[in-house]
C-alpha angles and dihedrals in degrees: 000000000000117000094240091057091048090050091049092049093049091048092050092048092049092048089049093049093049090046091054091050093046094048092054098040110109101151124068113218118196116208125183099238129140119238092253091054091054089048092052090048092052091048091048092051091049092051093049093050092043090052091049092050090048090053092050099041101023127102116288112243115221 
């Protein structure tokens, strides 16, 4: 599968997951975290989801 299609699929999945979380979020939770910690957390979540999508839709190694 071409890289652009994999990137598009991973972006759509991440947007869908965040939309599901946002639509069901009714309680605001304040956490003492610096801005760079939140940025690292968001990047980590993106990498985990991207790796999972790559394992599902990536080339099968034989």
